[in-house]
C-alpha positions as CSV (number, residue, x, y, z in Angstrom):
1,X,49.3,-29.9,10.1
2,X,49.3,-26.0,9.2
3,X,46.5,-26.6,6.9
4,X,44.4,-28.3,9.7
5,X,44.8,-25.6,12.0
6,X,44.0,-23.0,9.4
7,X,40.6,-24.9,8.6
8,X,39.9,-24.9,12.2
9,X,40.3,-21.4,12.9
10,X,38.3,-20.6,9.9
11,X,35.3,-22.7,11.1
12,X,35.6,-21.0,14.6
13,X,35.1,-17.6,12.9
14,X,32.4,-18.6,10.7
15,X,30.6,-20.2,13.7
16,X,31.0,-17.0,15.7
17,X,29.5,-15.1,12.9
18,X,26.5,-17.3,12.9
19,X,25.5,-16.4,16.3
20,X,25.3,-12.6,15.7
21,X,21.8,-11.8,16.2
22,X,19.7,-10.2,13.5
23,X,19.0,-7.1,15.7
24,X,22.8,-6.7,16.1
25,X,23.7,-6.5,12.5
26,X,21.1,-3.8,11.4
27,X,20.1,-1.1,13.7
28,X,16.9,0.8,12.6
29,X,17.3,4.5,13.1
30,X,13.8,6.1,13.5
31,X,13.3,9.3,11.3
32,X,13.6,12.6,13.5
33,X,10.2,13.9,14.7
34,X,8.9,17.2,12.8
35,X,6.6,19.9,14.4
36,X,3.2,20.1,13.2
37,X,2.3,23.0,10.8
38,X,-1.2,24.1,11.5
39,X,-3.9,24.8,8.8
40,X,-6.7,27.2,9.2
41,X,-9.6,27.1,6.7
42,X,-11.4,30.4,6.8
43,X,-14.9,30.2,5.4
44,X,-15.5,33.9,4.3
45,X,-17.3,36.1,2.0
46,X,-17.1,39.6,0.7
47,X,-20.8,40.4,2.0
48,X,-20.1,38.9,5.5
49,X,-19.6,41.9,7.8
50,X,-17.8,40.0,10.7
51,X,-15.5,38.2,8.5
52,X,-12.7,40.8,8.8
53,X,-12.6,40.0,12.5
54,X,-11.6,36.4,11.6
55,X,-9.0,37.8,9.2
56,X,-7.5,39.8,12.0
57,X,-7.4,36.7,14.3
58,X,-5.5,35.0,11.4
59,X,-3.1,37.6,11.1
60,X,-2.3,37.8,14.7
61,X,-1.7,34.0,14.7
62,X,0.6,34.3,11.6
63,X,2.5,36.8,13.5
64,X,2.8,34.6,16.6
65,X,3.7,31.5,14.9
66,X,5.4,32.6,11.7
67,X,6.5,29.1,10.5
68,X,3.6,27.3,12.2
69,X,0.3,28.5,10.6
70,X,-1.1,28.3,7.2
71,X,-4.4,30.1,6.5
72,X,-6.7,29.7,3.4
73,X,-9.4,31.9,2.8
74,X,-12.5,30.0,1.3
75,X,-15.0,32.4,-0.2
76,X,-18.2,30.3,-0.3
77,X,-21.8,30.2,0.5
78,X,-24.5,33.2,0.6
79,X,-21.9,35.6,1.6
80,X,-19.8,35.2,-1.7
81,X,-22.8,35.7,-3.8
82,X,-24.7,38.9,-4.9
83,X,-28.3,39.5,-4.0
84,X,-29.2,37.9,-7.3
85,X,-27.2,34.8,-6.5
86,X,-24.3,35.7,-8.8
87,X,-21.0,34.6,-7.4
88,X,-18.3,36.9,-6.9
89,X,-15.0,36.7,-8.4
90,X,-13.3,35.4,-5.3
91,X,-15.9,32.5,-4.9
92,X,-15.1,29.0,-6.4
93,X,-16.9,25.7,-7.1
94,X,-14.6,23.8,-4.7
95,X,-15.3,26.4,-1.8
96,X,-19.1,25.9,-2.4
97,X,-18.6,22.2,-2.1
98,X,-16.6,22.5,1.0
99,X,-19.2,24.8,2.3
100,X,-22.0,22.3,1.8
101,X,-19.8,19.3,2.7
102,X,-19.1,20.4,6.1
103,X,-22.9,21.6,6.4
104,X,-22.1,25.2,7.5
105,X,-24.7,27.7,8.1
106,X,-22.8,30.7,9.1
107,X,-19.9,32.9,8.4
108,X,-17.2,33.7,9.6
109,X,-16.5,30.1,10.5
110,X,-13.9,27.6,10.0
111,X,-11.8,24.8,10.8
112,X,-8.1,24.2,12.6
113,X,-6.5,21.3,11.4
114,X,-10.1,19.8,10.4
115,X,-10.6,18.9,14.1
116,X,-14.2,20.5,14.0
117,X,-16.1,23.4,12.9
118,X,-15.4,26.3,15.0
119,X,-15.8,30.1,15.3
120,X,-13.0,32.4,15.0
121,X,-12.8,33.4,18.8
122,X,-11.8,29.6,19.4
123,X,-9.0,29.6,16.7
124,X,-6.3,30.9,19.0
125,X,-6.7,28.3,21.8
126,X,-6.9,25.5,19.1
127,X,-3.8,26.6,17.1
128,X,-2.0,27.0,20.5
129,X,-2.7,23.3,21.4
130,X,-2.0,22.1,17.9
131,X,1.5,23.5,17.4
132,X,2.7,21.6,20.4
133,X,2.1,18.6,18.5
134,X,4.5,16.3,16.2
135,X,3.4,15.3,12.6
136,X,3.6,11.8,11.3
137,X,5.2,13.1,8.1
138,X,7.3,15.8,6.6
139,X,6.2,17.9,3.6
140,X,8.1,20.0,1.3
141,X,6.6,21.9,-1.6
142,X,8.0,23.8,-4.5
143,X,6.4,25.8,-7.5
144,X,7.5,27.7,-10.5
145,X,5.8,29.6,-13.1
146,X,6.8,29.9,-16.7
147,X,5.7,33.6,-17.5
148,X,5.6,33.0,-21.0
149,X,3.2,30.0,-21.1
150,X,1.7,30.7,-17.6
151,X,2.3,27.1,-16.7
152,X,2.7,26.3,-13.0
153,X,5.0,23.4,-12.2
154,X,5.0,22.0,-8.5
155,X,6.9,19.3,-6.8
156,X,5.9,17.7,-3.6
157,X,8.1,15.5,-1.2
158,X,7.1,13.6,1.6
159,X,8.6,11.4,4.2
160,X,6.9,9.2,6.9
161,X,8.5,10.2,10.3
162,X,6.1,8.4,12.8
163,X,4.1,5.2,11.8
164,X,2.3,4.4,8.6
165,X,0.2,7.5,7.1
166,X,-3.2,6.8,5.4
167,X,-4.9,9.7,3.9
168,X,-5.2,12.2,1.0
169,X,-2.8,14.9,-0.2
170,X,-4.4,18.1,-1.2
171,X,-2.7,20.7,-3.3
172,X,-4.4,24.3,-3.3
173,X,-3.5,27.3,-5.1
174,X,-3.8,30.5,-3.1
175,X,-3.6,34.2,-4.1
176,X,-2.4,37.2,-2.0
177,X,-3.1,41.0,-2.3
178,X,-6.2,40.9,-4.1
179,X,-8.1,44.2,-4.1
180,X,-11.8,44.0,-4.1
181,X,-14.6,45.3,-2.1
182,X,-15.4,44.0,1.5
183,X,-18.5,44.7,4.0
184,X,-17.3,45.6,7.3
185,X,-18.3,45.3,10.8
186,X,-19.9,48.8,10.8
187,X,-21.9,47.8,7.7
188,X,-20.0,50.3,5.5
189,X,-18.1,48.8,2.5
190,X,-14.4,49.1,1.7
191,X,-14.0,48.8,-2.2
192,X,-10.2,48.6,-1.9
193,X,-10.1,45.9,0.8
194,X,-6.9,43.8,0.4
195,X,-7.8,40.1,0.6
196,X,-4.9,37.6,1.1
197,X,-4.6,33.8,1.2
198,X,-7.6,33.5,-1.2
199,X,-8.4,30.0,-2.5
200,X,-8.3,30.1,-6.2
201,X,-8.6,26.2,-7.0
202,X,-8.0,22.8,-6.0
203,X,-5.0,21.4,-7.9
204,X,-5.1,17.9,-7.7
205,X,-9.2,17.5,-7.3
206,X,-11.7,18.9,-4.6
207,X,-10.6,16.0,-2.3
208,X,-7.0,15.3,-3.3
209,X,-5.5,12.1,-4.2
210,X,-5.0,8.9,-2.0
211,X,-1.6,8.6,0.1
212,X,-0.1,5.6,1.7
213,X,3.3,6.4,3.4
214,X,5.2,4.1,5.6
215,X,7.5,5.3,8.4
216,X,10.9,6.1,6.8
217,X,9.6,6.0,3.4
218,X,9.8,8.9,0.9
219,X,7.5,9.9,-1.9
220,X,7.6,12.6,-4.6
221,X,4.9,13.7,-6.8
222,X,4.6,16.3,-9.6
223,X,1.7,18.3,-11.0
224,X,1.2,21.1,-13.5
225,X,-1.6,23.9,-13.8
226,X,-2.6,26.3,-16.4
227,X,-3.1,29.7,-14.8
228,X,-6.0,31.8,-15.5
229,X,-5.5,35.3,-16.8
230,X,-7.2,36.9,-13.7
231,X,-4.7,35.4,-11.3
232,X,-1.7,37.5,-10.7
233,X,1.4,35.3,-11.1
234,X,3.5,37.5,-8.6
235,X,1.1,36.8,-5.7
236,X,0.5,33.1,-5.9
237,X,1.3,30.3,-3.5
238,X,0.7,26.6,-3.3
239,X,-0.6,25.0,-0.1
240,X,0.0,21.2,0.4
241,X,-1.5,19.2,3.2
242,X,-2.2,15.5,4.1
243,X,-5.4,14.8,6.1
244,X,-7.7,11.9,6.9
245,X,-10.7,11.1,9.0
246,X,-8.5,12.3,12.0
247,X,-8.1,15.6,10.6
248,X,-4.9,17.6,8.9
249,X,-1.7,15.4,9.9
250,X,0.8,18.0,8.3
251,X,0.8,21.1,5.9
252,X,3.3,23.1,4.0
253,X,3.3,26.3,1.6
254,X,5.6,27.7,-1.1
255,X,5.4,31.1,-3.0
256,X,5.4,30.3,-6.8
257,X,8.5,31.6,-8.2
258,X,8.6,33.2,-11.7
259,X,11.2,31.4,-13.8
260,X,13.7,33.8,-15.3
261,X,13.7,33.8,-19.1
262,X,17.1,34.3,-20.6
263,X,17.3,36.9,-23.4
264,X,20.1,37.3,-25.9
């Protein structure tokens, strides 16, 4: 009799378990939303007399949004070349390709989150609008330089936070505190002008690499780059961003840290 009662009780428990809805067993927790970091692509050149005005707007925006704005100066087009057509040291093949791809015909000019081509006088309003938005993914990037081999090693971590992300991951190397000449708005030349956030190269190709990221999914990628002798390892940063046809979805940056070499 006791055995019969035990089996009956067990069957009732099992029957009750069978009626638990799937939604009650596993509760999905949506990832926390993340603020959008805004990317400004500043197409500039050393012979562009008004380009320092765009640089000043960027400086003001960086002060206003210290963690919300990343700027990259892309020296390209005719103002990045000498009168004989020779490209200055701050120009790059990638910069000229971007200049041609976006069909630019003037400088200073740029894009905020690749929404559209815009003049620097419009950047403040566009940035203010964009920093209010959330991003569909988070990005974290780290970078280290071996001072002996001048090898740059990078790690980029991403997580989808809102829906599926389909686009490209782009990694750029930028350099700060470069002393080189610059034409000024009064048509004089400052030969000790300090250029910041200068695009040095596209680390993972001119247009980056394809990326698909589901909500809640995490991905990590690594890259390496041999640094050119002309680049100052103390002043390098890595800029990472994900973009698609709708624009830049999220951006991040990290200063490249020099690895300390232990000596006996």
